[in-house]
N, C-alpha and C positions, 0 to 999 in steps of 0.2 A: 764182179758185174760193172758197166758203165754206167756212169751219174746219168745219161739219155735216160737207158732203161728203167732206173730205179725212179723217174719224174714222171714218167709213162708212165708204169706201175702206180704211183700215187695219184697222179689226174684219174687214172682210168678207176680206182679205186671212189675216189671221193664222187666223177660220177655214176657209177651204177649204185652209188648208195642214195645220190639226191635224184634219180630216177624214182629208184621205190618210193620214194617220200614223194615224190606229184602222185605214184599209183595209188601211193595208199589217201592222197587226199582230191584226188577225183573218184573214189569208190567213197570216203564218203561225203561230196559232191550227190553221186546217182544216190544213195540212201535218205541223204538229205536236203537236198535239192535246194544248201544254202551258198548264193553266187558267189560270197569268198573262197569256198573250198573249193572252184571250178577255177578260179583267179589264183589259191598257191598253185592248183596241180601247174597252171598253164606258167608260174615261174621260175618253177624249179625243174618242169620239163624244157625250156628256156635256157634253165643256171646247168643243168644239160650237156644240150647242144656244145654253151661257152665251156663248158669243159673238155667236148670234146674236137670243137674245133682248135680250141689251142694246142694239144697232144697234134692231130692232124696238121699242122703248122708246123710245127717243134721236128716231123719224122719229115715233109717232103720239104718246107719252107716258101709257099707261095703263100703272092700278097691273100688268092682270094680266099683263103682260113680265115687270115685273119681280120681282110671285112667281116667275112662272117660273126666273125667272132665278136667285133667291138656291137653289128647290129644287134646280138641278141643279148650281148653285154647293157648294152642301154637297153633296151624292150622288159629284160629279166627282175633291173629294179625298178620300169616305173612300174611294174605288175605288181612287185611287193608293194609298193607305195599303196596302190590302188587298191590292192587287197584290206590293205588295217585303216587307209577308208570306207571300205564296202562295212568294215565289219563295227567299224567303229561312231562312222556317223551316216550309214544305209545308204551312200552313196550309190548311184547306178549308171551301168552303161552308158555312156552316149556318145553316137560317132564325132562328135566336135573332139575326144579323147585320140584321134587314131591320126591329128600331126605328131604324137610324139612317138610311133613306127616310123611317119618322111622325117622326122628331125633327124633318128636313129641310123636311118640309109644315110642321108647326108653330112652327118658328122662323119658316121665311117669308113664313105670314101674319103672325105678330105681327108680325115686324118693318116692314111693308107697309100690312098693313088696319088694325091694334092702331094702330099707335103714329104710322104717318103724316108719320113724318119721315125722311124718305130718307139724311141725311146719322147719321141712329141705322142706320140700314140699313146703310148704305159701312159702316159702321167695325166696328157687329158683324158683318159680312161677312168684314172686313179679316181680323179679331181669328181668328176662327172658321178662315175658309180657315190664313191664318199659324202657327196653332196646331198643324194635323192634316199641313200641308207640313212645320214642323219635326220634328215625329214621325215623318214619313217617311223626314227625311235621317238624325235620331238611328236609326232600321234600318238605313239605310243605310254610317250613321255604326259601326256593333256588324259588319254585314257583313264590310267594311272588315276590322275589327281582327281577326274571326275566321280569316278567308279570304286577306288579304295582298289581293285583287281590283284589279284599274287603272279596272275601269268600274263597279264598287263605290265606288269614291274619286271618281270625275265624277259618280255620282249623288247621293252624301252633296253637295257643295260643292255641285252643284246644287240641290237640292233646299232645304237653308239660305240662300243667295242669293234664290230664290223666295221662303222664306217672310218672310226680311225685308222683300223687295220688296211681300208684302201691307202690310205696316202702312205703309206710304209716303200711298196711300190720304187720308187725311187732310191732307195734305201737298201736293202735289199738284195734287188738285182744283183746291183756292183756287188758286192758280196759273195753274190754267188750260189744265197739262200732261199733264193724268189718261189723257186716252187714247192721245194718241198716243206720250210716252213710253213710259206701259206696254206699249203695244203691239210697240213694238222691245224694251223688255225680255223678254215673257213669249214673244215668237219665238227670239230670242237664247236662254232659258232652255230651251222646247221644244228645240230643237235639242238642246242640248246633252244634254237626258233622253233621246231618240234616241239619241245616239251613245255614252251613258253603256249605257241598257241594251241595246242592240245588243251593246257590249263584255262587259256582264256573262253574255249568256247566248252569245255564243262562248267568252268566259271559262271557261266552265262546261260546255259545249260538249264543250273543248277536254281539262280537263282527266278530264271521265267516259270521252274518249277512250283518256286516257294509263292510266289505271287498267282500264281493259278490254283495252287492249294487254298491260299486265303482268299479267293476271289469264290471258293467252292465254299466253305466255310463262312463268310456271310451270306452268301446263298443261300445251302441250308439253312443257316438261324432267323435269317427271313421267310423261308418255304414256312418253318417250323413255327415261327412267330403269327406268319399269315394261317396258316391251319388252328392254333390256338384261338386267334380271333373269330374263324367261321365258325370254327367248333362252339364258340361261348353265344356270337350268333344265332346260330339253326338254334341251338339250346334253348333258347330263351323264346324264340319263337315259336317251337313247339311246347314249353310248357306257358306261358300265354297267354297265347292264339290258339293252338290246336286245342290245346287239354281245356280250357277253360268253355270252349265249343264242343268240346266231347262230354264232357262235365254240362253242358246246361243241355244237349241234347237226352242223357242219359237220366237226367233230372226230369225230362219233360216228357220220356216214354214211361218209367217207373211211374208219375202220376197217371197218366190215360194207362195203365194196368197192360203196361203189355212189356211185361218182366225177360223176356226171352229175347227181345231186343235189347232191351236194356243193359241184359246180363254181353252181350255180345259188344256192346258201344264201348261199356264197364274192361270188359278184356282188351278194345282198341285200345282206350285207355291209357292201361296201365301199361302195355305197350310202348304206345308214346313218351309214357312218364320214364319207363328204361332207358331205352333211348335216350332221352336227352339229359340225364343221368350220368348216360356214357359218354356224351359229347361233351358236356361241361355241366357237372354237378352245381348245383345252385348253394347247394349244404358250404361248398368249400370254398365259396365266396363270403356265404352270407354266419356262420359258426369257423369252417379252419378247417386245418389240417387234419387234425385226430377223429371227430366226428365223423368229416368226408371218408377218412382209409374207413374207418368202420366201416361208412353202410359202405362200401365199396365188396368189401368183403365181404360181409355179412350177404349182400346179390351173388355176390362171386358162386358163395357156397351153396345156396338155394339154385342158380343155374345153370352147376354143374355135379353137384354132389358132391365134391371136394371138402373135404375137411381142410377149413384152416383159422390156426391159431394167430392170433395177433398179441403181439407182443411189445405192449409201447411205452415207452412214458411219458404219463398223462402229465406232465411240467414241461416238457417240448413246448416250446413254443418260438415259430419262425413266422416272424413277422414280413417276412421278408415274399410278396405274390408269387415272383416267379420259381422263386425253390419253393414252395408249394405245391405247384404248377407240375414241378418238375419232381417231385417225390411222389405226388401222385400217379404222372406217366409213367414212369418208371413201376408204380406197383401192379397199374392197369398193365402194362406192354408183359409184367414179368407175368404176373397170373393166365393171363391170356396165355403166352408161350408152356405152363405148365399144362390148360385145361388141353394144347393144341400138340403136344409131342411127348410132352415128360412118360404118361400116363399113371400118372403118380394119384395116391389117395388120401395125403394127407401133407400139407404147404405149413411152412413156420414163416410167419412173416415179423422181425423185429426191430420197429425206428423206438431210436433212441438219440440222446446227444452226451456228447465224451471231448472234453478238452478241446471244446470250441470249434465242434464239429457235426454233421449227422452224419451218425451211422445207419445202416438202413442194410437191412442185409434177412435173405429172401432164401431157403431151402424145402426141398421138395423130397420126396421117396419115390420117385419115380427109375427110367429106367437109365438116366445118366446118357452120357456121351462119354466116347474115345478121344476124338479132337478138341478145338477150338470150336463151335458151333459156325456153319455160315451163316454169313454176316446175313442178315436182310432189311428190310425195309423199317422196321420196330426197332430190331436191335441199334443199327444205325444213327435211326432216330434216339436213343434212350445213351447212348453214348452224349452223340451230338447237344445234349442241353445239358447233357451231364460235366462235359469237358466245357461248356459255356460261361457257368459259372464257378467255375476251376477245380472241379470234381474229380474224383475217379471211379471209374467204373469198372469188376471185376469179374469173371466169370469162372468158375472152374467145375468139374464132375468127374465123376467117374461109373465105366456101364458097370447095370444092375447098385447102383449107390446113390443113384440119385444129380442130385446137381443143385449150386451152390452161386448165386448174384448179391454180391458185395459193394454196396454205394458210401463212398466218403465226399462232403460237401462243406466245406466250410462255415457256420452258425454265423451269419452276419447281426442277426438279433436274437435274444434270446430274452424269458422275462421268469 
């Protein structure tokens, strides 16, 4: 097989690989609409045109193909550099950058049609391409130093080696190894550049997702705190204002002998007190966690007619108000779910301290479930409250065998 045929086949393979790479980036742009994907796609498309034009020049020896090769060489290098700036600095396109196209055309015209020296054309193309490629490498080196990205490190090394590789043209061509060895090195570097850019984008996406998750966690915590503060405020208003007013009305009605009306006001007063306790029991702030939990369970059993056994370590002393609220709210939400979904007749609540942590276990004899229950606002709120204090929450169950909720919280203060 003739050497020229082998060289053309190698260039064709590289051109096809580069064209496919361009399509991948354009497809990514269509899905995500990130400008640097489109720029990378255009850059690799131009690179494929560059390979096709030099192949056509090898076959025909017409200077027009060499002219096209020189033009797209400058443009593809510039587009790779521009994509690097778009990614690292969020640079936007402006028509003032169009001078690069004009400069590429003028430079190609001078080197091909004015000098008529292919060695000069090749050397100047290599020097220009090397300078722009090394500039691209510098952009990624700076990005890697700032963000510590593994993808940026791979791209920095890739474009550094590629920039050095562009300078070997004057040496390899006289030795007759310019095309085959150059194509092999270019393919390796193209693959490295592709992997680096993908790692870079995935890393950036992961960091963005982590930042978004952190923001959502902070927002959830703020909402839960605001909800707890609002519950406390409404509970106090119901207890202090509405409760006192209804009590005064009931006393006055009783004194006037209107006992039936007094009984109606009494029922309304009881409902207001129940609502106040559901929102924020005053006993939790006045007497502490254990009396509040006892009151919660007694009220729950009275309202739902579900027997609940409380097994609590009376020696437990949770001094942190936030922990008391979390434990109380978890028990409250868990018992609410038992009443709504389980069909249980009996439940057990165990609250103990052990090895420097609080252990809460809630079990029922209901219908259970075959898989993890569907997340809802109450369950998500429980998980977020527990996680904020460095604890863990697990839910397990089996069909016909009830459900089991367990919570572990670090005990910050005991007595």
